[in-house]
Steps between C-alpha positions, in 0.01 A plus 500: 500500500726797553451498871587230765212518746438869559850608439707548171682185415853610539672205327275520205565871451874451552520226238317706238692810566839305474442440123662682217303612203582300188353581148385187310352432157331178608413299807760242383790741556536392852385190681461352844706642795620795294153658579610528861757763381328680224165691454393428153189558291505310173537745209591803719827618347514858614653590838253765574206278415643227750548768770125592475376143486725409798361789697149374440591164607677624807177670602326163485774315688568768782147659525242229413365680197229291326481371162264758370720789613816325335311438174425866477871584570603250231275652241626853587868395485453321160334807355769732637775302346314397189583144577348245247488195729378158403152370615209689648537767763300299766703186434844658499429696809367196689812294405740774628281558814451140599855375422692772683261501774512110556862453447607787722263368780638139450854637508425676829353194649798297389739752678295447821499122463883507465537603869696219663315500832158500341603211281599303803141543639331457154712295276234402250348665196143419401383577135151632479335513169238777426305497180596750219354587166785293343448187686782237519447136609850461630439791751184336613680172570761690719231638733563413854850343422732538790879518427800604702580856439854405427407256237629608142144435368411843618773655300285450181145453652476803734197697385420679289542232248353662178308789360198563715592237754334567845675217693675572839756339729456486874735406773399215732618359819507134596188568708334671205563190287374258756185714592400514138567126448741567214811308391841630422617394153833489312407591138671295231664710233299486174656518148503864373285595208627682192284820442527751217463861592512831293372334183296811414787736560705355234753378749397151612678341785483147643508479877462203736270529802333255738141372403245756604733792531491769240831616341654791707331382824727209589673683792441609845397865510762711685744206524777685302435802727564270787824408334604863461410555876699198607807626283472840668465349846826314439654825426356647819647227709844546346526821708452304832787331683564153354329288764169678530512553120531131433219419759264768351572380138440141600162599659396704192591229251356218693156469316555308173269738328756790562791290377324417170391857458868620545605236263235614237615861548867415439412302193334810356781716601749263336305516161508877517874505575591260220276674243631857568862402513602833642556431870411801727682371809176394662518239780224233558476349854470127455483371847690494822750296702310285746560555875681158509739596225569842674587306818717241329691786310549695828649182662762500233589853529304622196244753609266630224396858531160428345285191465361607152613320182495721190595499137588782271337524157850533343603168643179327396574594143851347522356160600321467165715689267826345594573173323612205718637187355350174614648278772719197411201282534312710235276667757413868427657759738232752433184476688160509316304821512225306673734400779651848534148647549460275790780661696294614795342155534856327459656726756207442748507125461851370381609157482809605711707801591873494481749748648822615320638674801815640331297680236219600734249318287211283549397247230129424473462154336178420325356234267489622145182418314456216414626406843782265535775426752771461246476882415479781734430865462726750689393840619804680619414774751772728628472614855533870573520596139482870414256570218488840314135575441349798314235553761693460827869520416735249662316243698648202695313189439528132424516495126448220248802502289459197266249225429651196321447126465765234611512137602410396852828283519698814448344679800551170707878504406532863611328426824719198563818707437396771739451765228132531587308432814152334505298731741139416411334210323665209308638468148328168433 
């Protein structure tokens, strides 16, 4: 549906129109959540062809144009550009029509379901299976399953979950669950399956997906868009005075789904920065000082001008390109890429936070993976640091300067010597 009730579905339209056109040779060129950010039609390599196809899909999403009208548009566009696509016209038109319409609708619904106040009243998601031409027994088995919306199960199982999948996800309150006689479950993670994709294209790839989920559909539609919105929201709160900025950021980041989405977005940004290797002085907003930390800093005479915590792409590159010798105990000083990609999560839920008041620095302590109390990760955040960005010029923020590994006992010695002060949490 391209309309919500009798009105245009704004969240659905916004999601679709926020995409960038991306030429692709095969449907394997991009996978999963990358579809949130890119409009692709497999085999459509020419920019003007994509522009016309996108305009036709936009009419579907924004104006409720039916399949017959879209099919006619598709045939006309293909003829205009001399596009020799794979498959029959009806089949290709239907795949483009149904996938874009369903995923944009689902992404719009996810944007609505992310509202913190709504989630308080309706904290559960119910999976509803609807028959499709390509019936999947796993989807039928999930019919009526009620799972907390914040459960990571939804990260890979939010509909649609495959080509032609008609399944839906609905929000339920506790009263809804009780009235329907349903039971809330906590799904157990199943072993992933290896699936080969792109065999006919000459570029086969092996991907791992949960049972019953088609490759490329193991993500929550719109979640990476939610991550971008969270990152931008943290940028907006940076312009507020520090106390209301910290309070607004804490409220915005409270739902676990938002924190996970921001972490996913940062991971994708990290991959892009490391691949390009030409920093453009672009900042990413990772999180914010909590109201409690702002209060503690103020009591010690260190008043942040902003609550937002950021990192510059140039600094991100240094973490992985600079060699760091191991510790005396043989532990590496350089964090794993997987740990680094978790920075938003680690800043939000650290093991401890230390203050180096002489250097105006906070040290967020985390458990490196695999977790262990002997080793500790250190995220050094400099308070009131001036970043020089290409987009906004000089901005004063709280900047991540380094991310390293150390030994817990070393931090304990610095606390005992008065070099560092433990302000939040504990080291062991």
